[in-house]
C-alpha positions as CSV (number, residue, x, y, z in Angstrom):
1,M,-12.0,-23.1,3.8
2,T,-10.5,-21.2,6.7
3,V,-6.8,-20.2,7.0
4,F,-5.2,-18.8,10.2
5,F,-2.6,-16.1,9.9
6,K,-1.6,-15.0,13.5
7,S,-4.5,-13.0,14.8
8,V,-6.5,-12.8,11.5
9,V,-8.9,-15.5,10.5
10,V,-9.4,-15.5,6.7
11,T,-12.4,-17.3,5.5
12,L,-12.8,-18.0,1.8
13,M,-16.5,-17.8,1.0
14,L,-18.4,-19.4,-1.8
15,G,-18.4,-17.2,-4.8
16,G,-14.9,-15.9,-4.1
17,S,-15.7,-13.4,-1.4
18,V,-13.3,-13.1,1.5
19,A,-14.4,-12.4,5.1
20,L,-11.8,-11.1,7.6
21,N,-12.6,-11.9,11.3
22,W,-10.2,-10.4,13.8
23,Q,-9.6,-12.5,16.9
24,Q,-7.4,-11.8,19.9
25,S,-4.3,-14.0,19.8
26,A,-2.6,-15.2,22.9
27,P,-0.2,-12.6,24.3
28,P,3.4,-13.3,23.4
29,V,5.3,-15.2,26.0
30,R,7.5,-12.9,28.1
31,Q,11.2,-13.8,28.1
32,P,13.4,-13.9,31.2
33,G,14.6,-10.4,32.0
34,E,11.9,-8.6,30.1
35,D,10.0,-8.0,33.3
36,W,11.1,-6.7,36.7
37,P,8.7,-8.7,38.8
38,A,10.0,-8.2,42.3
39,Y,11.7,-5.7,44.5
40,G,15.4,-6.0,43.7
41,G,14.5,-7.5,40.2
42,N,14.2,-11.1,41.4
43,N,13.8,-13.0,44.6
44,A,17.6,-13.2,45.0
45,G,17.7,-9.4,45.2
46,N,20.5,-9.2,42.5
47,R,19.2,-6.0,40.8
48,Y,20.6,-7.6,37.7
49,S,19.1,-7.6,34.2
50,P,20.2,-9.8,31.2
51,L,19.0,-7.1,28.8
52,T,21.6,-5.7,26.4
53,Q,19.8,-3.3,24.0
54,I,21.0,-0.4,26.1
55,N,24.8,-1.0,26.4
56,R,28.1,0.8,26.5
57,N,27.9,1.7,22.8
58,T,24.2,2.8,22.7
59,V,23.6,4.4,26.1
60,K,24.8,7.8,24.8
61,N,21.6,7.9,22.7
62,L,19.3,7.3,25.7
63,Q,16.4,9.8,25.9
64,L,13.3,10.5,27.8
65,A,10.5,8.1,26.7
66,W,7.6,9.0,29.0
67,T,6.7,10.7,32.3
68,Y,3.9,9.6,34.6
69,K,2.7,12.2,37.1
70,T,1.2,10.6,40.2
71,G,-0.8,13.7,41.1
72,D,0.9,14.1,44.5
73,N,3.2,16.9,45.6
74,N,1.6,19.3,43.1
75,D,-0.4,21.1,45.8
76,P,2.0,23.2,48.0
77,A,0.1,21.9,51.1
78,Q,1.1,18.4,50.2
79,R,4.7,19.0,49.4
80,G,7.5,17.2,51.1
81,M,6.3,13.6,50.9
82,D,9.1,11.2,50.2
83,M,9.1,8.7,47.3
84,Q,11.6,5.8,47.5
85,C,9.6,3.2,45.5
86,Q,11.4,0.9,43.1
87,P,8.5,-0.2,40.9
88,I,7.9,-3.6,39.5
89,V,7.0,-4.6,35.9
90,V,4.9,-7.6,35.0
91,D,3.5,-8.4,31.6
92,G,4.2,-4.9,30.3
93,I,2.5,-3.2,33.2
94,L,4.4,-1.0,35.7
95,Y,3.2,-0.9,39.3
96,G,4.3,1.6,41.9
97,T,3.3,4.0,44.6
98,S,2.9,7.7,44.9
99,P,4.4,10.0,47.6
100,R,1.0,9.8,49.5
101,L,1.0,6.0,49.2
102,K,-1.5,5.6,46.4
103,L,-0.9,2.4,44.4
104,F,-1.0,2.7,40.6
105,A,-0.7,0.7,37.4
106,V,0.5,2.2,34.1
107,D,1.4,0.9,30.7
108,A,5.2,0.3,30.9
109,A,5.7,1.4,27.3
110,T,3.9,4.7,27.4
111,G,3.3,5.6,31.1
112,K,-0.5,5.8,30.4
113,E,-2.4,5.2,33.7
114,R,-4.6,2.1,33.9
115,W,-5.9,2.5,37.5
116,Q,-5.0,4.1,40.8
117,F,-5.9,2.9,44.3
118,N,-6.1,5.4,47.2
119,P,-6.0,3.8,50.6
120,F,-7.3,7.0,52.2
121,A,-10.3,7.5,49.8
122,D,-12.6,6.9,52.7
123,P,-12.7,10.2,54.7
124,A,-13.1,8.2,57.9
125,K,-9.6,6.8,57.4
126,Q,-6.8,8.8,59.0
127,P,-3.9,9.1,56.5
128,R,-0.6,7.9,57.7
129,F,2.4,8.5,55.5
130,H,5.9,6.9,55.5
131,P,8.6,5.8,53.1
132,L,7.6,2.9,50.9
133,R,10.2,1.2,48.7
134,G,8.1,-1.2,46.6
135,V,5.3,-3.6,46.2
136,M,4.8,-7.4,45.7
137,Y,3.1,-9.4,42.9
138,W,1.4,-12.9,43.1
139,E,-0.7,-14.7,40.6
140,D,-2.5,-18.0,40.2
141,G,-4.1,-18.3,36.8
142,A,-6.5,-15.4,36.4
143,D,-6.1,-14.4,40.1
144,K,-3.4,-11.6,40.0
145,R,-2.7,-9.5,43.0
146,I,-0.5,-6.6,44.1
147,L,0.3,-6.8,47.8
148,Y,1.5,-3.6,49.5
149,T,1.5,-1.9,52.9
150,V,0.3,1.4,54.2
151,G,0.8,2.1,57.9
152,S,-0.2,-1.0,59.8
153,S,-2.3,-2.3,56.9
154,L,-1.4,-5.0,54.4
155,Y,-3.5,-4.7,51.3
156,A,-4.3,-7.2,48.5
157,I,-5.3,-5.4,45.3
158,N,-6.5,-6.9,42.1
159,A,-3.7,-6.3,39.6
160,E,-6.1,-5.8,36.7
161,T,-8.8,-3.6,38.2
162,G,-7.1,-1.8,41.2
163,K,-9.9,-3.0,43.5
164,P,-9.3,-4.7,46.9
165,V,-9.5,-8.5,46.9
166,A,-12.6,-9.1,49.1
167,S,-11.5,-12.6,50.2
168,F,-8.2,-11.4,51.7
169,G,-8.4,-10.4,55.4
170,K,-11.2,-8.0,56.0
171,A,-12.3,-6.6,52.6
172,G,-8.8,-6.8,51.2
173,E,-6.9,-5.6,54.4
174,V,-5.0,-7.2,57.2
175,D,-3.8,-5.5,60.4
176,L,0.0,-6.0,60.7
177,H,-0.1,-6.0,64.5
178,E,-1.3,-9.6,64.2
179,G,1.3,-12.1,65.4
180,L,3.3,-9.6,67.6
181,G,2.0,-11.0,70.8
182,D,-0.9,-10.6,73.2
183,V,-1.3,-8.8,76.5
184,E,-0.8,-12.0,78.5
185,T,2.5,-12.7,76.8
186,L,4.0,-9.2,76.5
187,G,2.3,-7.4,79.4
188,Y,0.9,-4.6,77.2
189,D,-1.4,-4.2,74.2
190,V,0.8,-4.1,71.1
191,N,-2.1,-2.6,69.0
192,N,-1.5,0.7,70.7
193,Y,1.9,1.1,69.2
194,S,3.3,2.0,65.8
195,I,4.2,-0.5,63.1
196,R,4.6,-0.1,59.4
197,V,6.5,-1.9,56.6
198,T,8.8,0.3,54.5
199,T,10.4,-2.4,52.3
200,P,8.5,-5.2,50.6
201,G,8.8,-8.8,51.8
202,V,9.0,-11.9,49.6
203,I,6.4,-14.4,48.4
204,Y,7.1,-18.1,48.6
205,K,4.3,-20.3,47.2
206,D,1.2,-19.0,49.0
207,L,3.1,-17.3,51.8
208,L,3.9,-13.6,52.0
209,I,6.9,-13.2,54.4
210,T,7.6,-9.8,55.8
211,G,9.5,-7.7,58.4
212,S,8.5,-4.4,59.7
213,A,9.7,-0.8,60.6
214,L,9.3,0.4,64.1
215,N,10.0,3.4,66.3
216,E,13.5,3.1,67.8
217,G,12.7,4.4,71.2
218,G,11.3,2.8,74.3
219,D,7.8,2.3,72.7
220,A,9.0,0.0,69.9
221,P,7.1,-3.2,69.7
222,P,8.9,-6.5,68.9
223,G,10.2,-6.8,65.3
224,Y,9.1,-10.4,64.7
225,I,9.3,-11.8,61.1
226,R,6.0,-13.2,60.0
227,A,4.3,-15.0,57.2
228,F,0.7,-14.5,56.0
229,N,-1.3,-16.6,53.6
230,V,-1.4,-14.6,50.4
231,R,-4.9,-15.9,49.5
232,T,-6.7,-15.4,52.8
233,G,-4.4,-13.0,54.8
234,K,-4.3,-15.4,57.8
235,L,-1.2,-15.5,59.9
236,A,0.9,-18.6,59.0
237,W,4.0,-18.4,61.2
238,V,6.0,-16.1,63.4
239,F,9.8,-16.0,64.1
240,H,10.6,-14.3,67.4
241,T,13.6,-12.0,66.8
242,I,13.5,-11.3,70.6
243,P,13.2,-14.8,72.0
244,L,10.6,-15.8,74.5
245,P,11.4,-18.0,77.5
246,G,12.6,-21.4,76.5
247,E,13.5,-20.4,73.0
248,F,17.0,-20.4,71.6
249,G,18.7,-17.1,72.3
250,Y,16.6,-16.1,75.3
251,E,19.7,-16.3,77.5
252,T,21.4,-13.6,75.4
253,W,19.2,-11.0,77.0
254,A,18.4,-9.8,80.5
255,K,15.5,-11.7,82.1
256,D,12.1,-10.9,80.6
257,S,13.6,-8.4,78.1
258,Y,10.9,-9.3,75.7
259,R,8.3,-7.6,78.0
260,K,10.3,-4.4,78.1
261,L,12.1,-3.9,74.8
262,G,11.3,-4.1,71.1
263,G,13.1,-3.7,67.8
264,A,15.4,-6.4,66.4
265,N,13.3,-6.0,63.3
266,C,13.9,-6.7,59.6
267,W,13.0,-3.2,58.2
268,A,15.3,-3.2,55.1
269,G,13.9,-6.2,53.3
270,M,14.7,-9.9,52.7
271,V,15.5,-12.3,49.8
272,L,14.4,-15.8,48.9
273,D,16.1,-18.9,47.6
274,E,13.1,-20.6,46.0
275,T,14.9,-23.9,45.3
276,R,16.0,-24.3,48.9
277,G,12.9,-22.9,50.3
278,V,14.9,-20.5,52.5
279,V,14.4,-16.9,53.2
280,Y,17.4,-14.7,54.3
281,A,16.8,-11.6,56.3
282,G,19.0,-8.9,58.0
283,T,17.7,-7.5,61.3
284,G,18.1,-4.2,63.1
285,S,19.1,-2.9,66.5
286,P,17.2,-3.6,69.7
287,S,15.6,-0.7,71.5
288,V,16.7,1.7,72.6
289,D,19.4,3.1,70.3
290,F,22.7,3.9,72.0
291,Y,21.8,2.6,75.5
292,G,21.5,-1.1,76.4
293,G,21.5,-1.1,80.2
294,A,18.2,-3.0,80.3
295,R,19.3,-5.7,77.8
296,E,22.6,-7.1,79.2
297,G,24.0,-9.7,76.9
298,Q,24.7,-10.4,73.2
299,N,21.0,-9.7,72.2
300,L,20.1,-12.4,69.6
301,F,18.6,-12.0,67.0
302,A,19.2,-8.3,66.7
303,N,21.8,-7.3,64.1
304,C,21.8,-10.7,62.5
305,V,21.7,-12.3,59.1
306,I,19.2,-15.1,59.6
307,A,18.3,-18.1,57.4
308,L,14.7,-19.3,58.0
309,N,12.7,-22.1,56.5
310,A,10.3,-20.3,54.3
311,E,7.5,-22.9,54.9
312,T,7.7,-22.9,58.7
313,G,9.7,-19.9,59.9
314,K,12.2,-22.2,61.7
315,R,15.7,-20.9,62.1
316,I,18.4,-22.7,60.1
317,W,21.4,-20.6,61.0
318,H,22.2,-17.0,62.0
319,F,25.3,-14.8,62.2
320,Q,25.4,-11.7,64.4
321,T,27.3,-8.7,62.8
322,V,27.2,-6.5,66.0
323,H,27.0,-7.9,69.5
324,H,24.9,-5.8,72.0
325,D,24.5,-2.9,69.5
326,L,25.1,0.5,71.1
327,W,25.6,2.4,67.8
328,D,22.4,1.9,65.8
329,R,24.2,-0.3,63.3
330,D,21.2,-2.2,62.1
331,L,21.6,-4.1,58.9
332,P,20.5,-1.4,56.4
333,C,19.7,-3.3,53.2
334,P,18.5,-6.7,52.0
335,P,21.0,-9.5,51.6
336,N,22.1,-10.4,48.1
337,L,22.1,-14.1,46.9
338,M,25.1,-14.6,44.6
339,R,27.3,-17.4,43.2
340,V,31.0,-16.9,43.7
341,R,34.1,-18.9,43.0
342,H,35.8,-19.8,46.3
343,N,38.8,-22.1,46.7
344,G,38.3,-23.3,43.1
345,R,34.6,-24.1,43.3
346,L,31.4,-22.3,42.8
347,V,29.5,-21.6,46.0
348,D,26.0,-20.3,46.5
349,A,26.5,-17.4,48.8
350,V,24.5,-14.8,50.8
351,V,26.1,-11.4,51.0
352,Q,25.3,-8.7,53.5
353,A,26.6,-5.1,53.5
354,T,26.6,-3.0,56.6
355,K,26.3,0.6,57.7
356,D,29.9,0.7,58.8
357,G,31.2,-0.5,55.5
358,Y,31.7,-4.2,55.9
359,V,30.7,-6.9,53.5
360,F,30.0,-10.3,55.1
361,V,30.0,-13.3,52.7
362,F,28.4,-16.6,53.9
363,D,27.8,-20.1,52.5
364,R,24.1,-20.1,51.9
365,D,23.6,-23.6,53.4
366,T,25.7,-23.4,56.5
367,G,26.2,-19.7,57.3
368,K,29.9,-20.2,57.5
369,P,31.8,-17.1,56.3
370,L,33.7,-17.6,53.1
371,F,36.3,-15.0,54.1
372,P,37.6,-15.2,57.7
373,V,35.8,-13.1,60.3
374,Q,37.8,-12.3,63.4
375,E,36.3,-11.5,66.8
376,V,38.4,-8.5,68.0
377,P,38.6,-6.8,71.4
378,V,36.9,-3.4,71.6
379,P,36.7,-0.6,74.2
380,T,34.2,-1.2,77.0
381,T,35.0,1.9,79.1
382,P,34.0,4.5,79.9
383,A,30.4,3.4,79.7
384,L,27.2,5.0,81.0
385,P,25.9,3.8,84.4
386,G,24.1,0.4,84.0
387,E,25.7,-0.3,80.6
388,K,27.7,-3.4,80.0
389,P,29.2,-3.2,76.5
390,W,30.1,-6.5,74.8
391,P,33.9,-6.9,74.8
392,M,34.4,-8.4,71.3
393,Q,33.0,-7.6,67.8
394,P,33.2,-9.5,64.5
395,V,35.4,-8.0,61.7
396,P,35.7,-9.6,58.3
397,V,39.3,-9.9,57.0
398,K,38.0,-9.5,53.4
399,P,36.8,-7.5,51.6
400,A,38.3,-4.3,53.1
401,P,35.7,-1.9,54.4
402,F,34.2,0.4,51.7
403,V,34.1,3.4,54.0
404,R,36.5,4.9,56.6
405,Q,36.5,3.3,60.0
406,E,38.2,5.7,62.5
407,L,38.6,9.4,62.5
408,T,42.1,11.0,62.6
409,E,43.2,14.6,62.3
410,A,44.4,13.8,58.7
411,D,40.7,13.3,57.8
412,I,39.6,16.8,58.6
413,T,38.4,18.9,55.8
414,T,40.8,21.3,54.0
415,R,38.1,22.7,51.7
416,T,38.9,26.2,53.0
417,P,41.2,27.4,55.9
418,E,38.2,28.6,57.8
419,A,36.4,25.3,57.4
420,H,39.5,23.4,58.5
421,Q,39.9,25.5,61.7
422,Y,36.1,25.3,62.5
423,V,36.2,21.5,62.3
424,L,39.5,21.2,64.1
425,N,38.2,23.1,67.1
426,R,35.3,20.7,67.5
427,Y,37.6,17.7,66.8
428,R,39.9,18.6,69.6
429,N,37.0,19.1,72.0
430,S,35.4,15.7,71.3
431,R,36.0,12.1,71.9
432,F,37.2,10.1,68.9
433,G,39.0,6.9,68.0
434,S,37.4,3.4,67.9
435,K,34.0,3.2,66.2
436,Y,33.1,0.9,69.1
437,M,33.6,3.5,71.9
438,P,30.6,3.2,74.2
439,P,28.4,6.3,73.9
440,G,28.9,8.9,76.7
441,L,27.8,12.2,78.1
442,E,30.7,13.9,76.3
443,G,30.4,14.6,72.6
444,T,31.8,11.7,70.5
445,L,32.6,11.6,66.8
446,Y,31.8,8.4,64.9
447,Y,31.5,7.0,61.4
448,G,28.8,4.5,60.5
449,F,25.6,5.7,62.0
450,G,23.8,6.5,58.7
451,G,25.7,4.2,56.4
452,G,28.0,3.1,54.7
453,A,25.5,0.9,53.0
454,E,21.9,2.1,53.1
455,W,18.4,0.8,52.2
456,G,19.0,1.1,48.4
457,G,21.1,-2.0,48.7
458,N,23.5,-3.2,46.1
459,A,23.6,-5.0,42.7
460,A,25.5,-8.1,41.6
461,D,26.2,-9.6,38.2
462,P,26.7,-13.3,37.5
463,D,30.5,-12.9,37.5
464,G,30.4,-12.4,41.3
465,I,31.0,-8.6,41.2
466,L,29.1,-6.6,43.8
467,Y,28.3,-2.9,43.1
468,Q,27.8,-1.0,46.3
469,N,27.1,2.7,46.7
470,A,28.3,4.2,50.0
471,N,28.1,7.3,52.2
472,T,31.1,8.5,54.3
473,M,29.6,10.8,56.8
474,L,30.8,11.8,60.3
475,W,28.4,12.0,63.2
476,W,28.5,13.7,66.6
477,L,26.8,11.9,69.4
478,V,26.0,13.2,72.9
479,M,24.0,11.2,75.5
480,R,22.0,12.9,78.2
481,D,20.0,12.1,81.2
482,S,16.4,11.6,80.0
483,R,15.0,12.2,83.5
484,K,15.8,15.9,83.1
485,A,14.8,18.5,80.6
486,A,17.5,19.4,78.0
487,D,18.3,22.6,79.9
488,G,18.7,20.6,83.1
489,G,15.4,21.6,84.7
490,A,12.3,19.6,85.6
491,L,11.0,17.3,82.9
492,T,7.4,17.9,81.8
493,R,4.9,15.4,80.4
494,G,5.3,16.8,76.9
495,G,9.1,16.9,77.3
496,A,9.1,13.2,78.3
497,L,6.9,12.3,75.3
498,F,9.2,14.4,73.0
499,N,12.2,12.5,74.4
500,T,10.6,9.2,73.6
501,N,9.2,9.9,70.2
502,C,10.9,12.9,68.6
503,S,14.4,13.7,70.0
504,A,16.2,10.9,68.0
505,C,15.6,13.0,64.9
506,H,15.0,16.6,66.0
507,G,17.5,16.6,68.9
508,A,17.1,17.0,72.6
509,N,17.2,20.7,72.2
510,R,14.7,20.7,69.3
511,N,17.3,22.3,67.0
512,G,17.1,19.7,64.3
513,R,19.7,17.7,62.5
514,A,21.9,19.1,59.7
515,G,22.0,17.7,56.2
516,A,23.1,18.7,52.8
517,G,21.7,22.0,51.6
518,T,19.5,22.6,54.6
519,Q,18.3,20.9,57.8
520,A,17.7,17.2,57.1
521,Y,15.4,17.2,60.2
522,P,13.8,20.6,60.9
523,D,14.7,22.9,63.7
524,L,11.7,23.0,66.0
525,T,12.8,25.6,68.5
526,D,10.6,28.3,66.9
527,V,8.2,26.0,65.1
528,S,5.2,28.3,66.1
529,K,6.5,30.9,63.5
530,R,5.9,28.3,60.7
531,L,3.1,26.1,61.8
532,T,-0.2,26.5,63.8
533,R,-1.2,24.2,66.6
534,E,-3.7,22.5,64.2
535,Q,-1.0,22.0,61.5
536,I,1.5,20.4,64.0
537,N,-1.2,18.1,65.2
538,L,-2.1,17.0,61.6
539,L,1.5,16.5,60.8
540,M,2.0,14.2,63.8
541,A,-1.1,12.2,62.9
542,T,-0.3,11.7,59.2
543,G,3.5,12.0,58.9
544,R,5.4,13.6,56.0
545,G,8.5,12.9,54.1
546,R,10.8,10.8,56.3
547,M,8.7,11.6,59.3
548,P,6.4,8.7,60.1
549,S,2.9,9.1,61.4
550,F,2.5,9.2,65.1
551,G,-1.2,8.6,64.8
552,H,-0.8,5.7,67.3
553,L,-0.3,8.2,70.1
554,S,-3.4,9.2,71.9
555,K,-4.9,12.7,71.2
556,D,-3.9,13.7,74.7
557,D,-0.3,12.6,74.2
558,R,0.0,14.4,70.8
559,E,-1.5,17.6,72.4
560,A,1.2,17.3,75.2
561,I,4.0,17.2,72.6
562,V,2.4,20.2,70.8
563,N,2.3,22.2,74.1
564,F,5.9,21.3,74.6
565,L,6.9,22.6,71.2
566,L,4.8,25.7,71.6
567,K,6.4,26.3,75.0
568,Q,3.1,26.0,76.8
569,D,3.9,22.8,78.7
570,S,3.5,22.7,82.5
571,R,2.2,19.3,83.4
572,P,4.9,17.3,85.3
573,A,6.3,14.1,83.8
574,P,5.0,10.8,85.2
575,D,7.1,8.8,87.7
576,Q,10.1,7.5,85.7
577,H,9.8,4.1,87.4
578,S,6.1,3.5,86.4
579,P,5.6,5.6,83.3
580,V,2.3,6.2,81.7
581,I,3.5,7.2,78.2
582,N,1.6,7.1,74.9
583,G,-1.7,6.7,76.8
584,A,-1.5,2.9,76.7
585,T,0.3,1.4,79.7
586,A,-0.9,1.0,83.3
587,A,1.4,2.1,86.2
588,G,3.7,-0.5,87.4
589,T,4.4,-2.2,84.0
590,D,7.7,-2.2,82.1
591,F,6.5,-0.9,78.8
592,P,7.1,1.5,77.2
593,Y,10.6,1.6,78.5
594,M,12.0,4.9,79.4
595,A,15.8,4.7,79.1
596,P,17.7,6.8,81.7
597,Y,19.9,8.1,78.8
598,L,18.9,9.3,75.4
599,N,20.9,10.5,72.4
600,N,21.0,14.0,70.9
601,G,19.7,12.9,67.6
602,T,23.0,11.8,66.2
603,T,23.8,15.0,64.4
604,Q,25.9,14.9,61.2
605,F,29.1,16.8,61.7
606,R,29.4,19.5,59.1
607,D,31.5,22.7,58.7
608,Q,30.1,26.2,59.0
609,D,29.0,26.2,55.4
610,N,27.1,22.9,55.8
611,Y,29.5,20.7,53.9
612,P,30.8,17.4,55.4
613,A,33.5,18.0,58.0
614,I,35.9,15.5,56.5
615,K,37.9,15.3,53.3
616,P,36.1,13.9,50.2
617,P,35.0,11.6,48.8
618,W,31.7,11.9,50.7
619,G,29.9,9.3,48.5
620,T,31.3,6.5,46.4
621,L,30.3,3.7,44.0
622,N,32.3,0.5,44.5
623,A,32.9,-2.6,42.5
624,I,34.0,-5.5,44.7
625,D,35.1,-8.9,43.3
626,L,33.6,-11.4,45.8
627,N,35.5,-14.2,44.1
628,T,38.7,-12.7,45.5
629,G,37.6,-10.1,48.1
630,E,39.4,-7.4,46.2
631,Y,38.1,-4.1,44.7
632,R,37.9,-3.6,41.0
633,W,37.3,0.1,41.4
634,Q,36.0,2.9,43.6
635,V,34.8,6.3,42.2
636,P,33.0,9.3,43.6
637,L,29.2,9.3,43.3
638,G,27.6,12.7,42.8
639,E,28.9,16.2,43.1
640,Y,28.0,19.6,44.5
641,P,27.4,21.8,41.4
642,E,28.6,25.0,43.1
643,L,31.9,23.3,44.0
644,T,32.3,21.9,40.6
645,R,31.9,25.4,39.1
646,K,34.8,26.5,41.3
647,G,37.0,23.8,39.8
648,V,36.8,21.4,42.7
649,P,36.9,17.7,41.4
650,P,33.7,15.7,42.1
651,T,33.5,15.1,45.8
652,G,30.7,12.6,45.9
653,T,27.6,13.4,47.9
654,E,25.5,11.7,50.5
655,N,23.3,9.2,48.5
656,H,20.1,7.3,49.1
657,G,18.8,4.8,46.6
658,G,20.6,1.9,45.0
659,P,22.1,0.6,41.8
660,I,21.1,-1.9,39.1
661,V,23.6,-3.7,36.8
662,T,22.9,-5.0,33.3
663,A,24.4,-7.5,30.8
664,G,24.9,-4.4,28.6
665,G,27.9,-3.6,30.8
666,L,26.2,-0.7,32.7
667,V,25.5,0.2,36.3
668,F,22.6,2.7,36.6
669,I,22.1,4.8,39.8
670,A,20.7,8.1,40.9
671,A,20.5,8.7,44.7
672,T,22.7,11.8,44.8
673,Y,22.3,15.4,46.0
674,D,22.8,16.7,42.4
675,E,19.5,15.1,41.3
676,K,21.1,13.1,38.4
677,L,20.6,9.6,37.0
678,R,23.9,8.2,35.8
679,A,25.2,5.2,33.9
680,F,28.6,3.9,34.7
681,D,30.7,1.4,32.7
682,K,30.8,-1.6,35.0
683,N,34.3,-2.5,34.0
684,N,36.0,0.7,35.1
685,G,33.5,3.0,36.8
686,Q,33.6,5.7,34.2
687,I,30.4,7.8,33.7
688,V,29.0,7.1,30.2
689,W,25.7,8.9,30.4
690,E,23.8,11.2,32.8
691,Y,20.5,13.0,33.0
692,T,19.2,15.7,35.4
693,L,15.9,14.4,36.8
694,P,12.8,16.6,37.4
695,A,13.4,16.0,41.1
696,G,15.9,13.9,43.1
697,G,15.9,10.2,42.3
698,F,16.1,8.9,45.9
699,A,15.0,5.4,44.8
700,T,16.4,2.5,42.9
701,P,15.8,2.3,39.1
702,V,14.5,-0.6,37.1
703,T,15.0,-1.9,33.6
704,Y,12.6,-3.9,31.5
705,M,11.6,-4.6,27.8
706,V,8.2,-4.1,26.1
707,N,7.6,-4.8,22.4
708,G,11.3,-5.2,21.7
709,K,12.3,-1.9,23.4
710,Q,14.3,-1.7,26.6
711,F,13.5,1.0,29.2
712,I,15.1,2.4,32.3
713,A,12.6,3.9,34.8
714,I,12.9,5.6,38.2
715,A,10.8,7.5,40.7
716,A,11.7,11.2,41.0
717,G,10.4,12.2,44.3
718,G,13.0,14.7,45.6
719,T,12.6,16.2,49.1
720,R,15.8,14.8,50.6
721,Y,18.6,17.2,51.6
722,G,16.2,20.1,51.4
723,L,15.8,19.7,47.7
724,K,12.5,20.3,45.8
725,S,9.9,17.6,45.9
726,G,8.4,15.7,43.0
727,G,5.8,13.2,42.3
728,S,6.6,11.6,38.9
729,Y,8.1,8.5,37.4
730,V,10.3,8.9,34.3
731,A,11.4,6.3,31.8
732,F,14.1,6.4,29.2
733,A,14.7,4.4,26.0
734,L,16.7,4.5,22.8
735,P,15.2,6.4,19.8
């Protein structure tokens, strides 16, 4: 006789003996909310968890459960790589990426490594580093895959072994240049230009739908949204965010703009309504930032929320949040699919937050705004030669903006009398006023270049409350003639390449861009004192931290930039009307486009002690009731420890990374300069727990449950704001 007790088979043998035969039972069925299977927690991008074990009453007992060290950023030669990954958790296994873009799987209960995949294990493969915010999971029976991107490569990796899936693309790899157009259509070879994916896409049935991240200068390829077959890697459909002749929206650009300009890309991620079979994406600015003389018109589908049929890629509806963008106000985070009560009925909505602090709320089926949006007149003069700013811009009536909109003298810092006077002098010698002032050759002060909302996104609970972290930073913009060197002299070849590829971050004068604690983008005026020629070349080829790889540039072009940085550049720039830039374009073609005016790197405006030039709060966390359009609360997010020690109330800090919200009544977020992970009471915004991470948590946390225990986990990568770098993931649980 045999009796079954769970995983033990008990056999009663003749003569009274008992034999115990251990058999593996089926794994317990995972309950909803126990996993975190997608970027944003679910396809709707809610960043919401129904778990309640960690709650307002128990969170005070939260403690470190495990640490996983990826192995990166330990060697000083490797330090400075960014880590923005929000991991996923499936069946008790946590999948994430390292600062150097290795993919790994660890036991989500212990942090013990199961496997690690290094995309650069082959010495013949040139490393290319860039921010990466997550990975995707797909399964069909025993076929379980992790899909993730490195540079221009999309990989399919066996989720159980960490090995490439041989049947996908070419030995597990697909080139993401596919579907962007051919030479006959575009007039240039798109394969010679940089593309990467920094935020995961979504998976609908057997389709992986993705956007892309591009350079923002004149060498940006088009930012088309595409779908690939998740089994084979073959291209399934393409949506042209810069319309081709005959397509809807083509007339909103200058003739043949698609052959000259790129961008209009979905770099911040997208969400999926599986029931409707609709994917919702937010797109970025067209190239080039801050000057649109070559793209007269409204410029669809740049700066748009777009609803696409997930099966075919056909447009269902769109809404443009900025017409003819001149201010780099790309949509900075994925939309959020919520259900809200509007005019007495529940409505399925799609919500989009913006860099300049707006929240647009649309009916998911029609694209109609749930709160009124007004088209308001904006300044169109003075504008740079050739520029034709759009005269109207959309402004939602509700909710009110979550960051300041226009600078006044009352906003200027009073931190110290000296800081106030320093800022006041710059203020009185700059242009200021409407955030829609056309950029000019004079210095102009703006809000809303760097967010507002950022790529960390927002979280939403089922009650219709949106939790949004925000930056309030002031920026100083100066345009200049790109046909001349920064000092007004003759432009060299290296200088022209630097203008196109580097000046947006490092500034036209190579003096960097200020950020909290130290230079957010390094000063390159005396780079030869820090780096050798070989080190600069390697850095350009591989990337580091927030700096992407420029490995797509030819060796000769990279060498010309290095000569320029080392002040050894003498070769004249090519004819501006038929440029030969990036070693890829024949004379007489339109691409890459060399704009006659470029920006100074959009420098943050700070006082002489490197604190923001305006009164705090400089960073906030907001709870917005989207049933009513009213705020529940707004509190500072983060602090400068040295100011706190002087008795200054928390000022908030610049923050990068996003929140999650739980049914336990908590909002978890790190993201701040002070390197802390915090839990807020979602009802009132009070801090109920905090922990200083081993390095800054400039990523979004996750929560999940394994074996009856709830965990909170986050990547601690550091490096932002000049802080120390790290390469670990940390998880917390109750004792």
